[in-house]
N, C-alpha and C positions, 0 to 999 in steps of 0.2 A: 555481809555486810560491810566487814573490812575493806573488801575491794570498790564500795560507794563511797564509803568515809577515804579513802585514799585519795578521791578527787576532790573532794571538799575544798582545800585550797584553792583549786584550780576555778572551781565554781564562784566562791568569794570575790576573787580577783578578777573573773570576769565579769560581776557586777560593780566590782569599781571599777571597770574599765568603761563598762555602760553606763555609769553616774557622770562622765566627762560632758559628754553633749547635752544630757540631761540637766546639769547644773550651770552650764553656760544656757541655756534656753532657760530657766529658772532667773537668771541673773537678767537677761535680756528682759524677760518679762518684767521684772520687777519684784520679784516674787523672792528678796533677798532672805528671810528667816528660814525658808524652805532650802534656798542655794546654799546656806550656813549651815544648815540641818544636814544636809546630803554630804557638804564637805567634812563634815565632823563623823559622819555614817561612813565616809571611805577611809578617813582614818582610823577607826575603832577596824575596818576591816583588814586592812594591813596590817595591822597589829595581830588581828585575830587569825590569817592565815600565813603568816610568818611563825606563829608559835605553832598552829600544826603542823606545818611542815618539817617545822624543826623538832617536836615534841614529839612527834609518833612517827617522824621519817615518811611524811607523805610528801617530799618533795620530787619533783618532777622535771625533767628538762622543759617540757613547756611551761613550767610554773616560773622558771628560771627565766625564760621570755617575756612570759604575760605580766610577771610582778612589777619589772623595771618600766614596763609598755604601759600598764593602768597608772602608774604614779605620775608617768612623761606627760602622759594624754590628758591627767586631771589636770596638771599643773600649768602644761602648757595653755590649755584650753582657758582655763579660769584667769593665766595672764594677761592672754590676748581680748577677753570677754570684758575684763576691767578696765583694760586701756582702753577699749572701745566707748565703755560708758565714762570714761573720763577720770575713775576711779586711782587709777594707776598712770604713773609716767608711759608713754608711749616708748620710750627710749631705753626703759628697764625692761618692759616685756620683747624689745627686740635683743638686748641682752641676753635675755635667758633665752631665750630661742636659738640667736649665735653660738653660743657655748653648745646647746644639747644637739645641733644639726652640728658642730664642727667635732663634735665626740663620735657623733655618728659617721660622718664622712669618714675620720682617720680609721675607727673599727672597719669601716668597708675598705678602706686602703691596705690596712695591715691585714686582713684576710684574703685580698685579691694578692698582695706581695707575697703573703704566705710566711709574713713575719711572727715571729714567735712571741705572742700578747697574750696575756692571760685577763680575762675580761673579770674584774672586781673589784667595786666600790674602794675608793681614797677614804680616809678619813677627813680630807678637805673637801670632798664629795659628799659625804653625808652630812658635813657643817652645812656646806651651800643648800643641800636640800630641806634642812632642819628651817633655815633662817629663811627659805622662800615660803616653806610650809605657814611658820609665824607669820611671816607678811601679808599673805595670801587671807591666813586666819583672821589676823586683826582688820585687815579691811573688810571681808566680808562682816565681820562683827560690827565694825562702825556703822555700816548698808544696812543689815537687820536693825541695830538695836536705837540705833540715829543719833550716834555721839562722834563728835569730830575726831578723825583719824589723823585730822592735821599736826596734833602734837609731835609726831614724834615725826614730821617730814620736815626736810626732804631727807633728814640722815637718816630714813629706816630705808630708803629706797637706794641711797650710796651705799650704806653697809653689804644690801644685797647685791648691787652690782659688782664692789668690790669683792667679795668671797664668791659671785660667781665666776667672775675673771679670772681671781686666783684657782682656782678649782679646774676652770677650761686648762690655764697654762700648766697647770701639775700631772692632765692627763694628755695636755701636748709633750709634755717630758717623759710620760710611760711609752706612748707612742713612737719618739722620736730613738729614745733606748733600743726599742724592740724593734726597728725598720735598718737601727745600725746593728744591731746584733743578726738580724737577716743578710745584712752586706757583708759582715765577717764569715758568717757559714757559706755566703755563695763564694766568696774570695779564697774560702779555703778546701773547696770540692775541686 
């Protein structure tokens, strides 16, 4: 039984990963209440799988990869879909995507160059994610409950963009330090 329960966080995370395209499909079809409900489910499942992994030591290497992948997939799909629906500025969706692509590219560069980099979230990265989730949640709620999200516009988009760029810059600094440390290590060999 414990062996089965050990995989529960990864099963929950996989369901969250599968929720990304389903949520986009619901939005595109105009089922805004269902999309908001699935988004809320995804948020609760993120908390649940994290709790199980930490509380009962059910963490795994796969989970450390799947969890952020599921989070990113959901957010990116929602930014793109909401931008396509005209509910989120295209430039903001592009900013969010550019940051994540740059982080993945930087990690790839670090791995290929064997730079000593540790993959862990920064506080500014967590703040960025939190603001993006609030932003998406607000816009989904506005669609679902038919209230104008515009009371916060365009300030909400500018705030999300600013923290997204700040976060991207912070991760760039981490990458540059790792590459520089790799250069010193190579020079001393």
